[in-house]
N, C-alpha and C positions, 0 to 999 in steps of 0.2 A: 382450316386450309393448311395444308403441309407447307412449312417453310424451307423444306429441304429441296424441293423442286425449283430450282433456278429459272427454268423455262416458263414455269406457270405462276409462281408465287408473286405476290405484289408487295413492294416496298415502298411506303410512304416517302415522297420526297423532303428534303431537309435542306436548310440553308447551307450553302457552300461559300467559303471565302473567295473562291475562284469568281463568284458572281461580281466581285468588285474591280476585276480587271477590264481594260478598255473594251475587250470584245463584247461586253454586256452592257456598255453606257447607253447605247442607243434603245435597248429593250428598257432600261430603267427610265428613259425619258418618256417612253410610250406608257409605262406603267404609272409615273408620276401625272402625267398628263390625263390619263383616264381616271385616276383617282380624284383629281381636283374637280373634273367635269362630273363625276357621280354625285357631287353634292349640290349641284345646280338643281332648280325645280324640275320635277319630272317632265311636265309639259315643254319646258325649255329644251330638255335633252331629246324630246321627240322631234322638235324642229330641226336641232343642229343633226341629229341622226338622218333625218329625211334628207338633208342637204348633202351629208356625206355620202349617202347611198346614190345621190343623183350624180355626184362625182364619181364614184366608182362605176356607175352605169357607162360612163363616158370612157373612163381610163382603161377598165379591164375588160377588154373586148372577148378574151378568150372564154372567160367565165359567163359573159353576156350571151355569147354563142351557144354555150352548152346549155343555159336555161331556155334560150329560144328553142333549141333543137329538141329538149325534153318536153316542152309544151307542144311542139309540132307532132311529136310521136304520140304523146297521150291524148291530145285533142285535135285530131286531125280537120275537124270541121270548124275550127276557130280560125277566123280570118287573120291576115297578117297585121292589121291594125289592132285588133283585140289582143293578139300575142304581144305586140311591142308594149302596148299599155300595161299589160300584165307583168312583163319582164321590168319594166320601169318601176311598177309599184313593188315588186319582189326586191329589188335592189334598194329601194328605199327602206323597206323593212329590215334588209340586212344591213344597212348602214346604222340604223338604230340598235340592231342586235349587238353591234360592236360595243356601242356605249352602254348597252344593257348589262355586258359583262361586269362594268365597274360597279353598277347597282346591285347586281347579284353578289358580287364579291365583297363589298364594303358597306352595304346599308346594314344599320343595326336591326335586330330582330323586329323591334315593336314597328319600325316605320316599314319594313317589308311586308309584314302581316297585314298593314292596312291596305295594301295594294293588290291582294290576292283573295280570290273567292273560291272556295272549295264547293264542289257539288257531288253528290253520289257517295260520300263517305260512308254511308251506312253499309255499302258492299263490302269494303276492307274490313270494317268493324265486324260485320257477321261472320267473315272468314276467320279472323282473329279469335273470335269468341269460341269458334270450333277448333282452335289450335293449329289451323291451317296455315301454310306459306302463301303469301300473296305473290302472284306472278304478274306484275304490272307491265302492259304493253304500251310503249310510247312510240311517237313517229319523230323524225328529225324535222321539227318546226323551228323557226328562226328564234322564238323566245326560250329555247331549251335551257340556256344558263338559269333562267329563272326558275324553271320547273326542278333543276337539279338543286339549287338552294332552298327553295320554298318546301319542297317535298321533306327535305332533311330537317326542317324547322318542326314538321309535326311528327315524323316517323323516322326512326333509324333504319335506313335501307341499304341493301347490298347491291351492286351493279357492276357490269365490266367496265373497265377502265383501260383507255389507251393513252399513254403519256404524250404530252406535248414534245415535239422535237426541240424547242428551246428549254434548256434545263431551268433557266431562271424563271420564265413565263410558266413552265410546268409547276415549279414550287409555289408560286403566287396564285396560280389557277387552283391547284389542290386545296390550298389553305382557304381559299375563298369559297369554292364550291362546297366543301365538306365540313367546314369548320371544326375539324378533328372528331366529328361524330359518327361518320358513316363507313362501314367496312368496305373497301374497294377490292374487286377481284380482277386479276389478269384476264384478259379477253381470251386467253387460250384455256384458262381454268374452268373448264365445264363441271369438274367435280366440285369445285368450290361453291359454284351457284347451286347446284343441286343439294348440297351440304346445308346452305342457307335456308332452302325450302324445307328440309327436312327439320330444321329447328323452329320453322313458323315465322321466318322473318319476311319481310316486304323485300322483294326483289325486282329490280328494273331491267327490261329488255327492249332493244330497239330493232324490229324485224324488216324494216321498210328499205334498207340499202342494198346496193349489189355488193356481196361479200365474196364473190368469185365462185368458181365451179364447186369447189370442195363443200360438202353438205348443202347443195342446192338442188333445186328442181327448176324446170322452165315453164311458167305458167302465166296466164295473162295478167297484165297490168295495165288498166285503162284500155287504150287501144292497141298497145303492144302485145301480141299473141304470146310471145315467148320471153319472158323477163326473168332472169336468174333470181330466185327467191330462196332465202335460207330456210332449211329444214330444222334449225337449232330451235325454232319455236316450239315444235312438237316435242322435242327432248325434254325440255323443262316443264311443258304444260302437262306432259304424261306422267310426272311425278306423283306418286298417289297422294301426296301431302300438298299438293299445289292447286289454288284456285286461280283461273286465268281471268284477269279483269283488264279490258282495254280501256284507254283513256283518251281524253281530248283536251288540249292545252291551246289557248289562244290568248293574244294580246287585245283587250277589249278597244273598242273605237273611242276617239276623242279623250284619250288619256285617263280612261277609267280604271286602268290597272289590268290585271290578268285573271283568267277563270281556269281552273283545272277540274274537268269533270271526269268522274270514275263511273263507267257504263256498266250495266249489268254484266256478270261474269258469262263467258262463253260456255254454253251447254253442249253437251255431247262432243267435247273436243278435248284431245285430238281424236280423229277417226283412225282407223288402221291403214288409211291411204294417205301416204306422204303428199301426193300431188294435190288431193282434195284439201288437206289442211293448209297447204300453201295458198289455195285458191281462197278459203275463208279468211286466212289473214290479209290477204291482198285486198279483198272487199271491204274488210273494215278500214285498212289503210286509205283506200279510195274514198270512203265516206269522210274520213277525218280530214282529208286533203280539201274535199269540195267545200266543206264547211268554212274554210278560209285560205283560199288557193295562193293568195298573195303572201302568206306567212310560212309557205313550204320551203324546203332547201332545195330549190329547182337547180342550183349550180353543180349539185352532184352528177356525175356521170352514171346515172341509175341504170343505162343498158349497156355498160361497157363489156360485160360477159356475154358471149355469143354461143349458142348450141354448135356442136361440131358440124351439123348438116348446113349451118348458115353462118360461116365464121366472119363474114365481112363486117367491119365496124360500122354502126349506125352513126358515128359522129365523123 
């Protein structure tokens, strides 16, 4: 990746003395509290996270409404009581995901590895044996921080990166997520990710959110007939050295840990039709969500971008 392009190049965050001024004291308190909690027994953290999520469910009404609206749009046959129960469970999972960040950032490798099960790694190994770049597709599930850390424990991977708005939290988050191992690429640096695939590296991409009209097409997503879906997936999947492997990540029930499953590579993908490619990706995203609906990031405004002939907001 070129270091001369200031718009697209990624520069790893470093400690700055300004982090010690009063402006950041509140952030330091949160970081210290999260660090101390991370050393509690895992099951106890699950209980605390569930309680935190229940509190957020009551207090953060705007996000609760977004989650409810998303579910209403995606599953119109789901009755109001079912939706309410699913939203509550989703917030409980989100509460633990906040504490989970501490686990992902500060647990030692030996403790982390004991909590994660990998399935389907033969698909990655087969691609690497052929010298291929591995283009991994993930979705925005709530245990995403664990995916980022545990994946880096096994493979050095490249992925798009969006800095946190809080500079101190950005520094802590980056150090915790990547442990200084994994090359990150600015979210605008398309050429950087293509170059990583050319080198046969493992690359991560999340195609399931609404990224706006640019490089998007409107295709079905659950019951929503026109959902803005990125065409970026096909750009990378079409690279001659790329093998596209969808994945599934879930937090296992009863405090059993986590499971990352690598599914068989997409065949005959991408096609020559951008709309059809987006449909294929969304079908995989739907299947991934249905396997564990309460762990998906429903608080994101997935349908905020509307087609020109139907500009009215769904929210």
